[in-house]
Backbone bond lengths (Angstrom), bond angles and torsions (degrees), N, CA, C in turn:
res aa  C-N    CA-C-N  psi(-1)  N-CA   C-N-CA  omega(-1)  CA-C   N-CA-C  phi
1 M - - - 1.439 - - 1.505 107.64 -
2 D 1.340 115.86 152.57 1.474 118.44 175.51 1.507 110.18 -107.60
3 I 1.312 116.52 167.10 1.462 122.74 -171.91 1.530 111.66 -64.98
4 T 1.335 117.37 -33.97 1.469 119.95 179.00 1.513 110.80 -66.06
5 R 1.320 118.18 -42.41 1.465 121.92 178.60 1.524 110.07 -65.92
6 A 1.304 118.41 -39.97 1.450 121.82 177.69 1.533 110.17 -58.85
7 Q 1.341 116.97 -42.90 1.466 121.32 179.21 1.537 109.71 -65.25
8 E 1.302 117.90 -41.22 1.482 122.33 178.27 1.520 109.98 -60.47
9 I 1.338 116.42 -45.14 1.479 120.12 179.55 1.498 111.25 -62.96
10 L 1.329 117.16 -43.08 1.473 121.93 179.06 1.523 110.36 -58.49
11 Q 1.296 118.51 -39.11 1.472 122.68 -175.20 1.523 113.35 -90.40
12 A 1.320 118.08 -7.01 1.457 121.08 -175.85 1.525 111.32 -68.85
13 S 1.317 115.85 143.66 1.471 121.26 178.75 1.526 110.83 -79.52
14 E 1.328 117.09 -27.59 1.454 119.24 178.45 1.535 110.25 -93.62
15 R 1.326 115.17 162.52 1.461 120.18 -179.80 1.531 108.57 -80.93
16 I 1.318 116.18 127.52 1.456 123.01 175.75 1.531 106.62 -119.65
17 T 1.331 115.72 123.16 1.445 120.14 -176.65 1.508 111.60 -75.66
18 V 1.330 114.78 128.76 1.461 122.49 179.54 1.542 106.75 -128.24
19 E 1.333 115.78 139.63 1.467 120.27 177.53 1.518 110.73 -127.03
20 M 1.307 114.48 150.95 1.465 121.99 171.44 1.521 106.17 -126.86
21 N 1.302 117.40 116.51 1.468 122.83 -177.62 1.537 111.53 56.25
22 G 1.344 116.35 37.12 1.442 121.24 178.09 1.516 114.98 81.97
23 V 1.333 118.39 0.49 1.459 123.02 -179.60 1.524 109.46 -104.49
24 P 1.329 118.70 126.21 1.475 120.92 178.46 1.535 110.43 -62.97
25 V 1.338 115.90 131.84 1.468 121.46 178.94 1.523 110.48 -133.11
26 W 1.329 115.18 160.47 1.458 122.81 172.39 1.529 106.88 -108.12
27 I 1.321 116.33 141.01 1.447 121.89 174.72 1.534 107.65 -86.95
28 D 1.336 116.01 121.76 1.476 120.41 -179.78 1.532 111.73 -94.12
29 S 1.336 117.10 -37.25 1.466 120.04 179.98 1.528 108.75 -158.50
30 V 1.337 114.11 161.04 1.462 121.13 -178.87 1.529 108.52 -126.90
31 D 1.331 114.88 130.58 1.476 121.57 175.72 1.524 106.79 -109.07
32 R 1.356 116.40 96.24 1.453 121.82 -176.51 1.521 111.95 -62.72
33 Q 1.309 117.88 -39.71 1.452 121.39 -176.85 1.528 111.18 -67.51
34 G 1.305 117.38 -40.74 1.461 122.03 -178.30 1.526 113.69 -88.94
35 N 1.363 116.12 -6.92 1.465 122.17 -178.27 1.541 110.00 59.22
36 K 1.341 115.59 37.63 1.458 122.16 -177.38 1.527 110.04 -123.13
37 V 1.314 115.67 158.05 1.459 121.69 175.95 1.530 108.39 -133.23
38 K 1.323 115.28 147.20 1.468 120.66 174.35 1.514 105.25 -100.70
39 V 1.329 116.56 126.41 1.458 122.38 -178.10 1.512 111.08 -131.07
40 H 1.329 114.80 163.32 1.455 120.24 169.91 1.524 108.62 -138.49
41 A 1.315 116.50 148.71 1.455 121.93 178.79 1.534 108.72 -68.81
42 E 1.327 116.40 137.36 1.467 120.22 179.10 1.539 110.44 -57.16
43 S 1.309 116.35 -37.34 1.457 120.57 -176.39 1.520 113.33 -79.46
44 N 1.338 116.66 -12.12 1.464 120.09 -176.46 1.533 109.28 -148.46
45 P 1.338 118.41 82.26 1.458 121.78 -176.87 1.532 114.23 -58.87
46 A 1.323 118.43 -21.74 1.459 120.83 179.58 1.523 112.11 -77.51
47 D 1.319 116.28 -15.31 1.468 121.68 -178.15 1.531 109.51 -88.63
48 T 1.329 117.09 79.84 1.467 120.66 179.58 1.501 109.80 -99.01
49 R 1.344 114.25 146.92 1.467 119.13 175.29 1.504 109.46 -150.59
50 T 1.313 115.39 156.23 1.450 123.19 176.00 1.501 107.28 -105.06
51 V 1.345 114.98 124.05 1.471 120.90 -175.32 1.519 110.32 -135.02
52 S 1.315 115.20 163.46 1.451 121.19 174.06 1.529 108.90 -66.34
53 V 1.320 116.46 139.45 1.456 120.48 -177.90 1.529 111.84 -60.85
54 E 1.329 117.75 -25.94 1.464 121.97 179.70 1.539 112.79 -65.51
55 E 1.341 115.50 -16.79 1.477 119.38 -179.99 1.530 112.53 -78.41
56 L 1.321 117.69 -9.16 1.457 121.52 -176.51 1.533 111.05 -98.26
57 D 1.341 114.20 146.90 1.456 121.07 176.71 1.521 109.02 -130.10
58 E 1.323 116.53 131.88 1.464 122.17 174.35 1.523 107.13 -81.41
59 V 1.343 116.74 132.28 1.445 122.41 -179.47 1.529 108.93 -99.12
60 H 1.312 115.86 125.74 1.481 119.63 -176.98 1.509 109.72 -103.25
């Protein structure tokens, strides 16, 4: 995924499924300068991490 698409997903009104290593995650914030995103696992909202945007996949 690229940083622009991550920002679009974050701002979207509808739910767009995103996975990291096959695990569904929510995008919490986008750092355009660092090309990073803060995410949390859908199953564990307390498990937040900052990762490279390339680690995310949009599920169609």
